[in-house]
C-alpha positions in Angstrom: 209.7 55.9 96.9 213.3 57.1 96.5 214.3 53.6 97.7 213.3 52.4 94.2 216.5 54.0 92.9 218.5 51.1 94.4 217.1 48.8 91.6 219.6 50.7 89.4 223.3 49.8 89.8 225.2 52.6 91.5 227.4 53.1 88.4 224.4 53.9 86.3 222.8 56.1 88.9 224.5 59.5 88.0 223.2 59.3 84.4 219.6 58.9 85.6 219.9 61.6 88.2 221.4 64.1 85.8 218.5 63.4 83.4 216.0 64.0 86.2 217.8 67.3 86.9 217.6 68.1 83.2 213.8 67.7 83.4 213.6 69.9 86.5 215.5 72.5 84.6 213.0 72.3 81.7 214.9 70.1 79.3 214.2 66.6 78.2 214.2 64.1 81.1 214.9 60.4 81.3 213.1 58.1 78.9 211.1 55.4 80.6 211.9 53.0 77.7 215.5 53.0 78.8 214.5 51.7 82.2 211.4 49.6 81.6 213.2 46.4 82.6 213.9 47.8 86.0 210.7 49.6 87.0 207.0 49.2 86.2 205.2 52.2 84.9 203.8 52.9 88.4 207.2 52.6 90.0 208.7 54.8 87.3 206.2 57.5 87.8 206.5 57.4 91.6 210.3 57.5 91.4 210.4 60.4 89.0 207.8 62.4 91.0 209.7 61.7 94.2 213.0 62.6 92.8 211.8 65.8 91.1 210.0 66.9 94.3 213.1 66.1 96.4 215.4 68.1 94.1 213.0 71.0 94.0 212.6 71.0 97.8 216.3 70.6 98.6 217.5 73.3 96.2 214.5 75.6 96.9 215.3 75.5 100.7 219.1 75.6 100.1 219.6 72.3 102.0 223.1 71.5 103.2 224.7 68.2 102.4 223.7 66.9 105.9 220.1 67.9 105.4 220.2 66.2 102.0 221.6 63.0 103.5 218.7 63.1 106.0 216.2 63.4 103.2 218.0 60.5 101.4 218.4 58.3 104.5 216.4 55.4 102.9 219.1 55.0 100.2 222.4 53.2 100.6 225.6 55.4 100.7 226.7 54.9 97.1 223.3 56.1 95.7 223.1 58.9 98.3 226.5 60.1 97.2 225.5 60.0 93.6 222.5 62.2 94.3 224.5 64.6 96.4 227.2 65.0 93.9 224.7 65.7 91.1 222.7 68.2 93.1 225.9 69.9 94.3 227.4 70.2 90.8 224.2 71.6 89.3 222.8 73.5 92.3 222.9 77.0 90.7 221.4 75.7 87.4 218.5 74.1 89.3 218.0 77.2 91.5 217.8 79.4 88.5 215.3 77.1 86.8 213.1 77.2 89.9 213.4 81.0 90.1 212.4 81.3 86.4 209.4 79.0 87.0 208.3 81.0 90.0 208.4 84.1 88.0 206.3 82.6 85.3 209.0 82.3 82.7 208.5 78.6 82.2 205.3 77.0 81.1 204.6 73.6 79.5 201.7 73.2 77.2 200.4 70.1 75.4 200.2 71.1 71.8 199.2 67.9 70.1 199.1 64.1 70.7 199.1 61.1 68.5 198.7 57.4 69.3 199.5 54.2 67.4 198.8 50.6 68.2 201.3 48.0 67.2 202.1 44.3 67.9 205.4 43.4 69.5 207.0 40.4 67.9 209.2 38.0 69.9 211.6 35.5 68.6 212.0 33.5 71.8 208.4 32.7 72.8 205.4 32.2 70.6 203.1 33.0 73.4 204.3 36.6 73.5 203.7 37.3 69.7 200.5 39.1 70.2 201.4 41.6 72.8 199.7 44.9 72.0 201.7 48.1 72.7 200.6 51.7 72.5 202.9 54.4 71.2 201.8 57.8 72.6 203.5 60.9 71.2 203.0 64.1 73.0 204.0 67.4 71.5 204.9 69.8 74.3 205.8 73.5 74.2 208.0 74.4 77.2 209.8 77.7 77.6 209.0 78.5 73.9 210.7 75.3 72.8 208.7 72.6 71.2 209.6 69.0 72.0 208.1 65.6 71.5 207.8 63.0 74.1 207.2 59.4 73.1 205.9 56.8 75.5 205.4 53.1 74.8 203.0 51.2 77.0 201.6 47.7 77.3 198.0 47.0 78.3 198.6 47.2 82.0 200.6 50.4 81.8 197.9 52.0 79.6 195.2 51.0 82.2 197.2 52.6 84.9 197.6 55.8 82.9 193.9 55.9 82.1 193.0 55.4 85.8 195.4 58.3 86.7 193.9 60.6 84.1 190.3 59.7 85.2 191.3 60.6 88.8 192.9 63.8 87.7 189.7 64.7 85.7 187.6 64.2 88.8 189.8 66.5 90.8 189.6 69.2 88.0 185.8 68.8 87.9 185.6 69.3 91.6 187.7 72.5 91.4 185.3 74.1 88.9 
């Protein structure tokens, strides 16, 4: 799924990668709304999960540049170099965040949620005037810091989220 990164022009790639690293380190990550024109919700979630996992794995194992290039072999060279440069420059910060998480210092808790339904208005097509959108606000507490995450979804993205939550619920019920 890392290959999805190539939908982003190489000059915009470092900004996204640094935001993913921010999220791995416990800060606010990239906003899907900034990239909704490039990736569907499913693609976005797959890309973010793949990237977070790759970064955690590479830093956790102390991968060399050559090992990182092997892990990123599906990407073209400009995107691979952007990822390598970001991980290299923030390696110690990522490693410390992973150590803190392992020691139980970091925890994320959902504190509250709120949802709103609104209609998106379009000036260019009358057929798109009644497009329902859901605004989901999640209040999270992570490392003792409270932050709010806002997600805007259309009907298809909402259905994907509901399906994923139902699947997660089944797994949780099986573990009980």
